[in-house]
N, C-alpha and C positions, 0 to 999 in steps of 0.2 A: 791656674791657681794664683791667688793673690800673693804679692811679694812678701817675703819674710819680714822685711823691715816694717811693713805696715802692720803686721800682726804682732810684732814684738816677740816672735817665736811661737812655733806651733805647739809647744808644750803647754802654754797657757790654755789653749782651746782643748787640748787632750784632758788636762786636769779638770777643767770646767765641765766637760761632757761626762767624765767618769763620776764626778760628784753629782751631776744631774741624774744619772742612772741609779746611783745609790739612793738618792732621795725618792725617785720614782718607784723603786723596789719597795721601800717602806710604805709609800702611799698605796701601792697596789694591795699589799697585805692588809693594811688598815681599812681600805675601802671594802674589801671582800668581807671583813668581819661585820661592818655596819650594814652592808647590803643583805647579808645572811640573817641579820637581826631585824629585817623588815624596812629599812630605809629605802625610799624611792631613789633610783638613779637620777631622775630628772631634778628632784629637789636638791640632791647632793651637788649636781653640776651647777645649778642656779646659785646656791649659796657659795660654792667654790669661786665662781667667776665674779660674783658681787664683791666678796671679800678680797679677791685678787686685785680688782680695779681700785678699791678703796686703799689697799696697801701700797700700790704702786703710784697712785695719783700724786701724793706729796713729793715723792722722789722725782717724778717727771716734771713737776712744776719748778722745783728748785734747780734741777740740773739742765733743763732744756727750754725754759721759758724764753730765753733770749735768742735761741737759734732754731726755733720751731718753724718749719716751712709752712707756707699758706696751704690750707686745705682746699683741694680741688675736687671736682666730681669724680675724677678717676681715682684719686687717693681715697676718698670716702668709700667708693665702691670696693676697692681692695681691702680696706679696713673691715667693712661689713662682711666681705667674703672670708676674710681671715677669722673673724669671729664665728661665722657659721661653721667653717671647716675645722678650725683648730680648737676653738673654745667650746663649741656646742656639740656638733654631730659626732666628732671624734670621741669625745669623752662619754657621751650618752651611749653610743654603740659599744664602746669598750667596756663600760661599767655593766651594761646588760650582759655582754658576753662573759664578763668576769663573774657575774651572779649565776650564770648557767653552767659554768665550767669550773675552773680553779685558777688561782693566782699564777701557778707555775705554767699551766697550759696557755693562759692568756698572754703571759710574758714571752713564752716560746713562739707564739703566733706573731709577735712583733718582729721576729727575725726576718719576715718578708718585707718590712718597711723599707730598708735600704734598696731592695730590688725594685719595688714599686716606684720609689722615688727616682731611681736611676732611669727606669723605663719612661716615666712621665717627663723627666728632665731632658731626654733625648730630643723630642720634637721642639722644645723651647730653646734649644741651643745651649742649655746649661751644662750638658755633658755630651761627650762624643765617644764613638767606638770605631776602632779600625781593626778589622780582623786580620790584617796583614802583619801586625806586630804583636809581641807577647802581651803587652798591656791590654789591648783589645780582646785578645783571646782569653786572658785571665778574667776580664769583666764578664764576658759571655759565659764562661765556665762557672763563675761564682753565681751568676743569675740563675742558671739551670740547677745548680746544687741547692740554692735556697728555695726555689719553687718545688723541687722534688721533696725537700725536707718538710715544707709546709703541707704537701699532700699526704706524706706519711704520717705526720703529726695529727692530721684531721681524720684519716681513715683507719689507722692501725692502732690497736690497743695491745701493747706488749706486757711482759711480766712486770710485777711491782718491784720497785727498789725500796727496800725497807732497812731500817737499822738492824745490825746484827744481834742486838740484845732484845729485840722485840719478843714478847711472850708468844709461844707457839699457839696456845689456845685462843689468844686474842686475835692472832693473824687468821686462824681458821674461821672464827666467827665473822670477821670482816669480809672474808671471801664469800661466805654463805650469804651475807647481807647484800653484797655487791651483785651476786647472781640474781637474787630475788628482785632487785630494783633495776635490773639492766634495761628493760624496754623503756621505762620512763626516763632513765638516765640518758639513754641513747638519743631520745627525742630532744631533751634539753640540750645535750651536747651538740647536736646538729644545729639547732637554733643559735646556740652560743657561738659556734664556729662561723656561721653566716654573719652575725653581728660583728664579730671580731674582724672578719675580712673587710666588712664595710668600714669599720673604724680605722683599719690600717690604710685603706685607700684614701679616706679623708685626711688622715694624719700625713701621708706622703704628699697629698695635694697641698697641705698647709706649708710644707717646707718650700715648695715651688712658689706659692703665693708670697711667702715671707721673703724669698730671695728677690723677687721683683719689687716688693714693697720697700725693702731696705734701701733700694736705689732711689726710689721716688720720694720716700719719706724717712730719711735716715735719722730718726729720733726713736731709739729703741724703747725707752720707758713710756713715752706718749703713745706710741703705736700699740704697746701692750695694754695700756689703760683702755684705749678704744676697743681693742679686740676683746678684752675681758668683759667690758660693759655691754657690747653688742651680743656677746655670747650669753651673758646673764639674761638679757632681755628676751632673746630667742628661746632659751631654755625655760624661762618663766612662762612664756606664752604656751609652750608645749605642755608644761606642767598643769596650767589652768585648764587646758583642753582635755587632758587625760584624767587628772586628779582634781575633782571639783570640791572635795571635802577639805576644809581648812586644817583639819587634824594632820594632814600629810606634811604640813610645814613645821610642825612642832618637833623640836629636837629632843629625843628621849635618851637621857643618860649622858654620862661624861664621855663615853667613847664616841658618840655621834658628834658631840661638840668638838672634841679633839680632832676627829677626822675632817670636819668642815673647815676648821681654822688651819690645820696643817695643809689640806688640799689647796686652800685659797692663798695663804701666805707663801708657802714653799712651792707647791705644785704649779699654781698659776702665776705666782709672783716671781720668786727667785729663779725657778727652773726655766720658765718661759723667757725671761730676760736673758739668761745665759745662753739658751738655744738660739734666740734671735741674734745675739752677738756673734755666736759661732757661725750661723748662716751668713751673716754679713761678712765675716772675715774669711771663712773657708768654703762656703757654698753649702747647698742643701744635702748633697750626697755624703759629704764628710760628716755632717752633723747627724744624719740619719744612721750612719754606719755604727754608731755606738749603742743603738737600741737593743741589740741582742744581749748586751751585758746585764740587762735587768733580769733575764731568765736565770742566769747563773746565780745571782744574788738571792733571788726569791727561792730558787730550788734549794740552796744551802740552808736558808732560814726555815723553809718548810720541813726539811728532812731532819735537821739537827736541833732546831729550837722548838718548832711547833709539833714535832714528831708525827708529821703527816706522811702518808704513803704516796710515793711517786711512781708513775708508770712510764715505761718506754712507749712513746706515742701519746695518745689521748687518755 
């Protein structure tokens, strides 16, 4: 672990990552609303990354123009890879999974990100495990628990968790409706689970790429500009291949406009800078370990604010 004096105290990184997860929780709820209203995930990701790169670019120029390292082929390769894995594929897959499942389920699936990150970090020498001591045993036990939890989450559908004051007739009607749409819902949920798993693997890979990139190109703002820009280009190409109608690019209503700017400025701007800083200071596994906090926040908002029914499992 990096020395305490270099980081200025671990509490700075903890506070930063908690704030990031709160922002991501709000983003996930907002994104599901606009996706359910017909917005394309590819279009949303493209706008998000484009706005993110424009938002960060002036900050990068002012703060890092005098200490920016020379771009090499290796650095450009890592920047493009970071854009593909972190800014494009992760978000497209996650948003598709979010569209086919629910915000709470999608956030719960993120619980496996620290485990996948840990497993990917092992062969790269960014993490180690020694089964002869308690720390190593705890890491292995935590890995197995998270994997088991992810399997239960995907395969098991338990009883609903509802507010105690919910109307009985309303609850009965919802149960009948759920049984009638079960086959179609199961098919969508399976596809959503697969895309969420793919998104989690890409997300975990981004933490590893960022850990290596931060050593070779230690300018957080500039690297995030390139990452968002490459991500926007890749997402735009995918959008043009799948959605050829220009109407897909039109933002309909204030909610889509708010979602796009919030996702770009906060999600791809402030949050990615904070995560890149934490990866540089504390490593990829520490940063990824805060991902499960999103589930708790989204679950509370779903249950008490949006009055949605939650289930144990999927």
